[in-house]
C-alpha positions in Angstrom: 155.2 121.9 97.7 156.2 119.8 100.7 154.9 116.3 101.4 152.0 116.5 98.9 150.5 119.6 100.5 150.1 122.6 98.3 150.1 126.0 99.8 149.3 129.4 98.4 150.1 132.9 99.8 147.1 135.2 99.7 147.3 138.9 100.1 143.6 139.7 100.3 140.1 138.2 100.2 137.0 139.7 98.7 134.4 140.6 101.3 131.2 138.6 100.6 128.0 140.5 99.7 125.9 141.3 102.8 122.3 140.3 103.1 119.9 143.2 102.5 116.8 143.8 104.5 115.0 144.6 101.2 115.5 141.0 100.2 113.7 139.7 103.2 109.9 139.1 103.4 108.0 141.7 105.4 106.2 140.7 108.5 102.9 141.3 106.8 103.7 139.1 103.9 104.9 136.4 106.2 101.7 136.6 108.3 99.5 136.5 105.1 101.4 133.5 103.9 100.9 131.7 107.3 97.2 132.5 107.4 96.9 131.1 103.9 98.5 127.9 104.9 96.6 127.5 108.1 93.3 128.3 106.5 93.7 125.5 104.0 94.9 123.1 106.7 92.0 123.9 109.1 89.4 123.7 106.4 90.3 120.1 105.6 87.9 117.6 107.0 89.1 114.1 107.9 87.8 111.3 105.8 84.9 109.4 107.3 86.0 106.0 108.7 83.3 103.3 108.5 82.1 102.3 111.9 83.5 98.8 111.8 86.9 99.8 110.5 89.8 100.5 112.8 89.3 104.1 114.0 85.5 103.9 113.5 83.1 104.4 116.3 81.9 100.8 116.6 85.5 99.4 116.4 86.6 101.9 119.1 83.6 100.8 121.3 84.7 97.2 121.0 88.3 98.0 121.8 87.1 100.0 124.9 85.1 97.0 126.0 88.2 94.8 125.6 90.2 97.2 127.7 87.8 96.6 130.6 88.8 93.0 130.8 91.8 92.4 133.0 94.0 89.3 133.3 93.4 88.0 136.8 97.2 87.3 137.4 98.6 90.5 135.8 97.0 93.9 136.6 96.8 95.0 133.0 93.9 94.8 130.6 94.0 92.1 127.9 94.2 94.6 125.0 97.2 96.4 126.3 98.7 93.1 127.4 98.8 92.2 123.7 96.4 89.2 123.9 94.1 90.6 121.2 95.5 90.1 117.8 92.7 91.3 115.6 89.2 92.7 115.8 87.0 92.4 112.7 83.5 93.8 112.4 81.1 93.0 109.5 77.4 93.9 109.6 77.2 93.8 113.4 79.2 90.5 113.7 82.4 90.9 115.6 85.3 88.4 115.3 88.0 88.7 117.9 91.2 86.8 117.3 93.1 86.4 120.6 95.6 84.3 122.5 96.5 83.8 126.1 99.9 84.2 127.8 100.2 80.4 127.8 98.1 77.4 126.8 98.1 76.3 130.5 96.7 79.7 131.6 94.2 79.1 134.5 91.6 81.3 132.6 91.9 79.4 129.3 88.4 78.1 129.7 86.7 81.3 130.9 88.5 84.2 129.2 87.3 83.6 125.7 83.7 83.4 127.0 84.1 86.7 128.9 85.5 88.4 125.8 82.6 87.1 123.7 80.1 88.3 126.3 81.6 91.8 126.7 82.0 92.3 123.0 78.5 91.1 122.3 77.1 93.6 124.8 78.5 96.6 122.8 75.6 98.5 121.2 75.7 97.8 117.5 77.2 94.3 117.8 74.6 91.7 117.2 76.8 88.7 117.7 80.4 88.1 118.8 82.8 85.3 118.1 86.2 84.6 119.6 88.9 82.8 117.7 91.5 81.6 120.2 94.9 81.0 118.5 98.3 79.9 119.8 100.3 80.9 116.7 102.1 83.3 117.0 102.6 82.6 120.7 102.2 85.6 123.0 105.4 87.3 124.2 106.0 90.4 126.4 107.0 92.2 123.2 103.3 92.4 122.3 102.5 94.6 125.3 101.9 98.3 124.8 104.2 100.9 126.5 101.4 101.6 128.9 101.3 98.0 130.0 105.1 97.9 130.4 105.0 101.0 132.4 102.3 99.6 134.7 104.4 96.5 135.2 107.6 98.4 135.8 109.2 97.1 132.7 110.1 100.5 131.3 
């Protein structure tokens, strides 16, 4: 023993057992197992999402309408820009919570009205209301990756 390192002389080492082909699963067994798995997976049906919930048809139609409204100063729609904080739909009534890039935005008077008009024109929406908030304030971090790419920020 030198400096705390222990050494041992070895004359031979046992050869480890080799894997046998008989131990492996056959191609037919493997294919049957995969078919079994895929069959169960493909037969599953997604849970139905209520129309007004996120992912529902009506909610998606409202989001699509919001994506048609563009900020006049920035060539990105207001949804991808992160100005829409929430969309709630209850019995045909839509409540959109949104902000603007700044309280002194030149479209501060007209943008909420346009949002209300566009959302109210979606089939299935009887009446739309816009709740304009300033807290939390908008920041570029709220933008989607698509908006950042469009503006050359990625």
